[in-house]
N, C-alpha and C positions, 0 to 999 in steps of 0.2 A: 341835290345829288342823290344818285341811286342808293337805295337802302339794302341792307341784308335781306335775302329772300324771306318772305312771310312764312313759307312752308318748306321744310327740308325733310325729305324722307330718310330712312335709315341707310339705304344703299345707294351707291352710285348707279348711273344709268347711261344710256346712249340716246342721242337725238340726231336726226339727219339734218342736212343743210336745208332741205325743203321745209321740214317742220320748223327749224330755227327761224326761217325767213318770216314766219307768221308773228314772231315776237320781237323782231329787230325793227321796231318802229322808229320814227324820227325822234320821238321823245326819249326812248331808251338810248339811242346813239348820242343824244344831246345831254344825257344824264339828268333829265327832268322828270322821267317816269321810271317806275319800277317794273321789272319783268313780272308778269302775272304767274307766279310760281305754281299755284294750284293747277291752272290750266295747262301749263307747260308739262307738269309731271303726269297729267292724264295722257299725254301723247308720248312721253319718253318711254323707252324700253328698259326696264330695270335689269341690271346684270344678275344673272342667275348664280346660285351657289351660296355657300356660307363663308367664302374666303374673307379673312379679316381685312385684306387689302381693299375690299369693296365697301367698307364702312365709311359712310359719308362724313361723319363727325370728325374723323381723323384729319382729313384735309381741310375741313371748314375751320377747325380749331387753329390750324396752322395759318390759314388766311387771316383769321381774327388777330392773331398775334403779330402778323406782318403789318397789318394796318395800324395796330396800336403802337408798334415800334417806329414806323416810318411815316405816319400820317402827315407830318409837317414837311417831309422831304420830297416825296414823289420823284425819286431819282433812280439811277442805275444801282445805287446802294441797296435798294429793295430787291432788285433782280439778283444781285450777287448774294444776298442773304437768303432769299427764298429758293433759288434754283436747287442747291444741294439738298435742302430740307424737303422740298416737294418730291424730288427724286427718291430720297430715302423713305419718305412716308408712303408713297404709292408702291414702290418696289415692283414696277412693271417690267416685263420682258420687252424687247424691241418690237416683237410681233404685236403685243398688246398695245404698245404705245403708237403703233401705226394706225390704230382704229380712230379715224377722224371724229366719229360721233361721240367718242369718250370725251375729247377735249371740248367739243361744242357744248356738251352737257355741263362740263365743269365750269365753263365761262357763263352760261346762261342759267343753269339750274342751281349751281352751288355758290358761285361768287361773282355775279355781275357787278356788284358794288366795287370789287377790287379792280375789275377790268376798266370800269369808268374812272375810278380814282387814278389808276396808273397811266391811262392812255387818253384821257380827255384833253383835247387841244385847248389852247387859250382862246378866249373870244376874239373875234376879228375886229379890225379897226372900225368897220362900219356898224358895229354893235351886234352883229349876228353871233349866235352862241358858238362855243367850241363844239367839236364833234369827236366821237370815237370812231376810227375807221372800222368798217364792217369786218375786215379780215382779222381784227383783234378778237372777234368772237368766232368766226367761221373760216378763217384763212388757212393757208398751208402751214406746215410745222415751223417754218422759220419766221412766221408772222403772228400766228395765233398766240394769245397772251400767255397761256400756260404751257402749251406744247413746246414753244421755243425755249422756255426755261428748263423743261424736263430734258429735251434733247441736248441742250448746252451742257447740262450736268452729266449726261450720259457720254457725250462725245469728248468732253474735255477732262473728265476725271482720270486720274492715274491709278487704276485699280481701285482700292478702297479710299484713296485720298482725293477729296473734293477741292482742295486748295487751288489747283490749276483752273477748275471751273469757276471759282470765285473771281480769279484774275480776269478770265475771259468775259464773264458776265458784267464785270465792272467797267468794261469798255463797250459802249453801245454799238460802235462801228464794227468791232470784232464780232459781236453777237449777231448783228444784222448781216454782215458779209459772209462770215465763215459757214454759217449754218446752211447757206444755199449751195455749198460746194460738195460734190461727191467725195472729193479727195480728203475731206475732214474726217471721213470714216476710218482713215489710216491713223492709228493712235500716235505714232511718232511725229506725224505731220502736225496734229493738234497740239502736242506738247511743245514742238519747236516754235509754233506761233505764240504760244503762251510765254515761252522763254524770251522771245524777242520783245514782248510787251514788258516783261519784268526788267529786262536790261535797259529799257528806254530806247531801243533801236527804232521802234515806231511809237509815236505818241499821239499824233493828231488823227482825226478821222480820214483825212486825205491820205496820210501815210499808211494807215491800216488798209484802206481800200486798195491802194496801189500794191501793197504787199500781197494781199490775198488774191488779187487779179493775176499777179506775176506767178505766184505759186500754182494757181489753178492752170494757167496757160502752159507752164513748164511740165505739168503732169502729163500732157499729151505726148511728150517725147521722152520723158525720164520716168521710169517706173519706181516710185518712191518705196514700194514694198520690197524692191530688190536691193536698192542702195541703202535702205534703212529698214531691215526686217524687224517685224514686231515679234514679241513672245507669243507662243501659242495660247489661245484663249481657253479657259477652263469652264465649260458649261456647268459643271457640278457646283462650283462656287456660287454662281448666280442662282441655281435652283435651291441651294441651301439657304441663301439670303431671302429669297421670296417666301420659302416655306416657314421661315422664322418670323414672319410678319405678325402672326397671332400673339406671340409672346414678346414682341418688341415694345419697348417704352416709346412714348412720343419722341419725335426727333428733337434732340437737344437744342435749346434756344440760344445758349451762351457760348457754345463751342460747336465746331463742325461735327456732323455725324460721320459715321463710317459707311462706305459703300461695300459692295460684295468683295470678298477676299480674293480677287483675281490678281494674277501676277502683274507687277508694275511694268511700265514701258522700259525697254533696255536703254540706258542712258547713252550708250555709244551710238545707237540709232538716232536718238534725239540730237546729239551733238553734230552728227554728220549732216543732218538737215538744217540745223541752226547755221552752220557755216555756209551751206549752199543757199539758204534763204537770204542771208546777209548779202551775198553776192548778187542775187536776183534783185533785191531791194535797191542796191546801189545803182543799178542800171534802170530801175523802173521809173516810168514817168509819173511824177507827183505834181499835181496841179499847184502852182505857186512856188515850186522849188526852182531856183535858178540853176543854170548849167554849171556843173562843177561843184555845187553845194552838196555836202555829204548828207546821207539820209539820217 
């Protein structure tokens, strides 16, 4: 199994997809070879500045604790635990998080051992080894191993409260489906989906996929931000949160951290959408659900 990188610099860096391709050998994807970390860091572009958020050890320590805690499980429980703590540790803006090379470096230069541990498939029946899909290292934000967790925490948190993100990340189908949708950027929509998970309105992967497809399709004709308006976002709260990174303690391991002190989502807006989404789901085609069977 892939090991912790031999060489870890002090600062985080960027690496392009073209550069990353040189290191994504069959052995790395099979988990039988280590990423040559010294060679990789010769190509990587170190992030400039003295910002405490760019200190590599902060996120590597978190990865080490995740592996120690979940080594025997390799399940969505690890996603639900890591996502809010990764978000709180990095304290990125959305613009910074949109830099694809940052996540590629995190997966190849900082924690390839975590990517392999979390995403290596089981060996095939013919004896061929399991594989990690390439997009877990270099894929889009809804597939890449660390980007998907950060964005899930960002989109599903309710102001400073990460608990809704924990619920969403605990359901792999919600994590896989919702992050692909532009409509999930509307905070009341994200909170309404979490509420339906908590209520048990949707449980199985088929139900979650049917719900998210129906919600996305309905957004073409119903403007959710009109029927369920969000509170105005306060950029100052996020700026203050990122600037406090230097004095912040490591993200707590036994309780949830706090996100930026932004205003929470209006509960009236969430309830409006919960009611509407329940109606959508009742009529949504769910594979395996017989006609007339409730959702």
